[in-house]
C-alpha positions in Angstrom: 134.2 -26.5 -120.3 137.5 -25.3 -121.7 140.6 -24.2 -119.8 139.7 -20.5 -120.3 136.3 -21.0 -118.8 137.7 -23.0 -115.9 140.2 -20.3 -115.1 137.5 -17.6 -115.2 135.5 -19.6 -112.7 138.5 -20.3 -110.5 140.2 -16.8 -110.6 137.8 -14.3 -112.1 139.4 -11.1 -113.4 142.9 -10.9 -112.0 144.7 -7.7 -111.2 148.5 -7.9 -111.4 149.5 -5.1 -109.0 153.0 -3.8 -109.8 155.1 -0.7 -109.9 154.2 1.4 -106.8 156.3 4.0 -105.1 159.1 2.0 -103.4 162.8 2.1 -104.3 162.2 -1.3 -105.8 159.8 0.0 -108.4 161.9 -0.9 -111.4 162.2 -4.6 -110.4 158.5 -4.7 -109.6 157.7 -3.5 -113.2 159.7 -6.3 -114.6 158.1 -8.9 -112.2 154.6 -7.6 -112.9 155.0 -7.8 -116.7 156.4 -11.4 -116.4 153.6 -12.5 -114.2 151.0 -10.9 -116.5 152.4 -12.6 -119.5 152.5 -16.0 -117.7 148.9 -15.6 -116.6 147.8 -14.7 -120.1 149.7 -17.8 -121.5 147.6 -19.8 -119.0 144.4 -18.2 -120.4 143.8 -16.2 -117.2 142.0 -12.8 -117.6 145.0 -10.8 -116.3 145.3 -7.0 -116.2 148.4 -4.9 -115.2 147.6 -2.2 -112.6 150.3 0.2 -111.5 149.6 1.1 -107.9 151.1 4.6 -108.3 147.7 6.2 -108.3 144.0 5.6 -108.6 144.3 1.9 -108.4 141.7 1.3 -105.7 139.0 2.9 -107.8 140.1 0.8 -110.8 139.9 -2.4 -108.7 136.3 -1.6 -107.7 135.1 -0.2 -111.0 136.5 -3.1 -113.0 135.2 -5.7 -110.6 138.4 -7.7 -110.0 138.0 -11.0 -108.1 141.7 -11.8 -107.5 145.0 -10.0 -107.3 148.6 -11.1 -107.8 150.8 -8.9 -105.7 154.0 -8.2 -107.8 155.1 -5.3 -105.6 158.5 -5.2 -104.1 159.7 -3.4 -101.0 157.3 -1.9 -98.5 154.6 -1.3 -101.2 153.9 -5.0 -101.3 155.4 -6.4 -98.1 154.1 -4.2 -95.2 150.5 -5.4 -95.1 148.9 -2.2 -96.4 148.0 -3.5 -99.9 146.8 -6.7 -98.3 144.5 -4.7 -96.0 143.0 -2.8 -98.9 142.4 -6.0 -100.8 140.8 -7.6 -97.7 138.4 -4.6 -97.4 137.5 -4.9 -101.0 136.9 -8.6 -100.7 139.6 -9.4 -103.3 141.6 -12.6 -103.0 145.3 -12.2 -103.3 148.6 -14.0 -103.5 151.1 -14.1 -100.6 150.9 -13.7 -96.9 148.1 -12.1 -95.0 148.0 -8.6 -93.5 149.2 -9.6 -90.0 152.1 -11.7 -91.3 153.3 -9.0 -93.6 153.1 -6.2 -91.0 154.9 -8.3 -88.4 157.7 -9.5 -90.7 158.4 -6.1 -92.2 160.0 -5.3 -88.9 163.1 -7.5 -89.0 164.1 -7.0 -85.3 160.5 -7.9 -84.2 160.6 -11.0 -86.4 164.0 -12.0 -85.1 162.8 -11.7 -81.5 159.7 -13.8 -82.2 161.8 -16.5 -83.9 164.3 -16.5 -81.0 161.5 -16.8 -78.4 160.0 -19.8 -80.2 
């Protein structure tokens, strides 16, 4: 079995989620493209998906197995995208829904850290 076949077994079809609506969209576009190129160079079946619209249908219809979250700002850090991916049964990079939603609120995070 070659590297490409091993990666297909390991990761399946990978959605690189980028862009979105946040004020950090421009940097997310750069990040997403860089991640996509790196994955392709590693023979991973990578596809860029801008989360600005219709991306949930695309994830389902195209049968993605994994997602690389390259979203910046609230789009990728508040737990919403993680919740969607959990509901769809798609594995993803980064922290889980609860961790993201808790740490998005900096005061809440600070109070938890101080209390522990």
